C-alpha positions in Angstrom: 0.0 0.0 0.0 2.8 2.4 0.9 4.6 1.9 -2.3 1.4 2.2 -4.3 0.5 5.5 -2.6 4.0 6.9 -3.2 3.9 5.8 -6.9 0.6 7.7 -7.2 2.3 10.8 -5.9 1.0 10.9 -2.3 3.3 12.1 0.5 3.5 9.2 3.0 6.2 10.7 5.2 8.9 8.5 6.7 6.7 6.0 8.6 8.0 2.5 8.5 5.1 0.9 10.4 1.9 -0.7 9.3 0.2 2.7 9.9 0.8 4.7 6.7 0.2 8.4 6.9 -1.1 10.2 3.8 -0.1 13.9 4.4 -2.6 16.3 2.8 -1.8 19.5 4.8 -5.0 21.3 5.2 -7.7 20.4 7.7 -10.7 21.0 5.3 -9.1 19.0 2.5 -8.3 16.2 4.9 -11.9 15.9 6.1 -13.3 16.1 2.5 -10.8 13.5 1.3 -11.7 11.3 4.3 -15.4 11.6 3.5 -15.0 10.8 -0.2 -13.0 7.7 0.7 -15.6 6.7 3.3 -18.4 7.1 0.7 -16.4 4.6 -1.4 -16.2 2.1 1.4 -12.6 2.9 2.4 -12.0 3.5 6.1 -9.2 5.8 7.3 -8.6 8.1 10.3 -8.3 11.8 9.9 -5.7 13.6 12.0 -5.9 17.4 12.1 -4.6 20.3 14.2 -4.0 19.6 17.9 -3.2 16.0 17.0 -0.7 17.1 14.3 1.2 20.3 13.7 -0.7 23.0 11.7 -0.4 22.4 8.0 0.4 18.7 8.5 -3.1 17.2 8.5 -3.2 13.6 7.3 -5.1 10.4 6.9 -3.9 7.3 8.7 -4.2 4.1 6.8 -3.1 0.6 7.9 -2.7 -2.8 6.5 -3.0 -6.1 8.3 -2.0 -9.6 7.2 -5.6 -10.5 6.2 -5.8 -7.8 3.6 -5.7 -9.2 0.1 -3.9 -7.8 -2.9 -7.3 -7.1 -4.5 -8.4 -5.1 -1.4 -5.2 -3.1 -1.5 -5.7 -2.4 -5.2 -9.2 -1.2 -4.5 -7.9 1.2 -1.9 -5.3 2.5 -4.3 -7.9 3.0 -7.0 -10.1 5.0 -4.5 -7.2 7.1 -3.4 -6.2 7.9 -7.0 -9.8 8.8 -7.9 -10.3 11.0 -4.9 -6.8 12.5 -5.2 -7.6 13.6 -8.8 -11.1 14.8 -7.8 -9.7 16.9 -5.0 -6.8 18.3 -6.9 -4.1 16.5 -4.8 -2.9 14.5 -7.8 -2.5 16.0 -11.3 
């Protein structure tokens, strides 16, 4: 998932754990992105000011051993679609 997100052009920071941040920066963008993913059946956690530094809002994603390659591909497709819709990706 991390590699796929990076290849799409998302900033995943330096995390080396199963929790993969997708740094979006702005609180409003982060919440709108979260909602668009949620509406597509993808669950993430939004972290905004007070939990993270101003301008560093992010979505927290995670992968566990029972996730299949098909599920990860579906998540990547949703991130790409929402990223383009929200202007995060070109």
